[in-house]
C-alpha positions in Angstrom: 122.2 -27.8 -33.7 123.8 -30.7 -31.9 127.5 -31.4 -31.4 129.3 -34.4 -29.9 132.9 -34.5 -28.7 134.2 -38.1 -28.4 137.6 -39.6 -27.4 138.6 -43.0 -26.1 138.3 -42.6 -22.3 136.1 -39.4 -22.1 138.5 -38.4 -19.3 140.6 -35.8 -21.0 140.4 -34.3 -24.5 136.7 -34.7 -25.1 135.9 -33.4 -21.6 138.0 -30.3 -22.3 136.4 -29.8 -25.7 133.0 -30.1 -24.2 133.7 -27.6 -21.5 135.1 -25.1 -23.9 132.2 -25.7 -26.3 129.7 -25.0 -23.5 131.5 -21.8 -22.7 131.5 -20.7 -26.4 127.8 -21.6 -26.8 127.0 -19.5 -23.7 129.2 -16.5 -24.6 127.9 -16.5 -28.2 124.3 -17.0 -27.2 123.8 -19.9 -29.6 121.3 -22.7 -29.4 123.6 -25.7 -29.4 123.1 -29.0 -27.6 126.5 -30.6 -26.7 127.1 -34.3 -25.8 130.3 -36.1 -24.9 131.4 -39.6 -24.4 134.1 -42.2 -24.9 134.4 -45.5 -26.7 136.0 -47.0 -23.7 135.2 -44.7 -20.8 137.6 -44.3 -17.9 136.5 -44.4 -14.2 136.9 -40.7 -13.7 138.0 -37.4 -15.4 141.7 -36.9 -15.0 142.5 -34.7 -11.9 144.9 -32.8 -14.1 142.2 -32.0 -16.6 140.0 -30.7 -13.8 142.9 -28.6 -12.7 143.8 -27.1 -16.1 140.2 -26.2 -16.7 139.9 -24.6 -13.3 142.7 -22.3 -14.4 140.4 -21.2 -17.2 137.5 -20.6 -14.7 135.7 -23.8 -15.7 134.7 -26.3 -13.1 134.1 -29.9 -14.3 134.9 -31.6 -11.0 131.4 -33.1 -10.9 131.6 -34.8 -14.3 132.0 -38.5 -14.9 133.2 -40.2 -18.1 130.4 -42.0 -20.0 130.1 -44.3 -23.0 129.1 -42.7 -26.3 126.2 -44.6 -28.0 124.7 -44.5 -31.4 121.6 -43.0 -29.9 123.7 -40.0 -28.6 124.6 -39.0 -32.1 121.7 -40.1 -34.2 120.5 -36.5 -34.4 123.9 -34.8 -34.1 125.0 -32.4 -36.8 128.7 -32.8 -36.1 130.7 -35.4 -34.3 134.3 -34.5 -33.4 136.5 -37.4 -32.5 139.9 -37.3 -30.9 141.8 -40.6 -31.0 138.9 -42.8 -32.1 136.7 -43.1 -35.1 133.0 -42.3 -35.5 132.7 -45.7 -37.2 133.0 -47.3 -33.8 129.5 -45.9 -32.7 127.9 -44.4 -35.9 124.2 -45.3 -36.1 123.0 -46.6 -39.5 121.8 -43.8 -41.7 123.5 -41.1 -39.7 123.8 -38.0 -41.9 125.9 -35.7 -39.8 129.4 -34.6 -40.4 132.4 -36.3 -38.7 135.5 -34.4 -37.9 138.8 -35.9 -36.7 140.9 -33.6 -34.5 144.5 -35.0 -34.4 145.4 -33.9 -30.9 148.1 -35.2 -28.7 146.9 -37.6 -26.0 146.2 -35.6 -22.9 149.2 -34.5 -20.9 151.0 -36.7 -18.5 151.4 -36.6 -14.8 151.2 -32.9 -13.9 148.8 -30.0 -14.5 151.6 -28.3 -16.4 151.9 -31.2 -18.9 148.2 -30.8 -19.8 148.3 -27.0 -20.5 149.5 -27.3 -24.1 146.7 -29.8 -24.9 144.1 -27.6 -23.2 145.3 -24.5 -25.1 145.1 -26.3 -28.4 141.6 -27.6 -27.7 140.4 -24.1 -26.6 141.6 -22.7 -29.9 140.2 -25.6 -32.0 136.8 -25.1 -30.3 136.8 -21.4 -31.1 137.6 -22.0 -34.7 135.0 -24.7 -34.9 132.3 -22.4 -33.6 133.4 -19.7 -36.0 133.1 -22.2 -38.9 129.7 -23.6 -38.0 128.2 -20.2 -37.7 128.3 -19.3 -34.0 127.9 -15.6 -33.5 130.9 -13.6 -32.3 131.3 -13.2 -28.5 130.2 -9.8 -27.1 133.1 -7.4 -26.6 
């Protein structure tokens, strides 16, 4: 299975969703490929996003926003967009399922302002994995 998480800048929401999805995949022991990108990528991941994920024990300090391309999702089973539309990069003939997560734009100017967005994304990712058939994490 292949999942893609996409937002405008690939510097906030989609980076958080990708990090949480990677953690869910690893904890559940599922075989899922995960890609991320933005339709208009920023120069760097927001420092505040790196900070709020570090609070969760996740280090994304080495990640760089990238542009999503039709080739990235041509074999994706699901594309989750946040603040953009799959129509902006959908390859012709793509047969996957598009999901739109209506999330607030990432935070503001402090780590604390990003926590509610992070928490919502963490829960959305867990529910998504439950829905698509990921196994339950080990107790």
